[in-house]
C-alpha angles and dihedrals in degrees: 000000000000114000134181119203122190126201141167102067122135148115121314137166121245110281093028131117140238134180119213122201130195119188121193119212138175096058133085096207129062128266122249116221116006129186153154130253129183137199122197123197111283093007135098122253114271135192111250104178141345134196128191124220088258093054103258111147140197133184140194109255095247093065102037111126091017107059127054124194121200140160144209107214093190089058095034088230131140125199135198116201107199117194133174088023117200130200088251088064089069108120145111105274119213128199117222130189137181128212119176102317096332128103123208130193135197124221094254136246125235119240115188122185111191142136 
């Protein structure tokens, strides 16, 4: 079965950095579009960043200039480099990946930005 596993979350002070990773397993070919969502307490889940198989990217306005999404197609892994973190970035971050017409989700990793 296809499985997505996130890692890299944790506690960081405002202005700090974290790098999230999401590795897809259970398939021999590569994913299509991959991305990151997040859900903060009391808020709905929102799309943070997406990247196509060819490397085209898009970001939610609130993270532009601070976050960078990238991927390694050979490893079927997507990354989210998060710099200049703010308390409002605190959320559970979920990895998402598409293959053909199917959507896959990871279990989520907690990111907490606090002083």
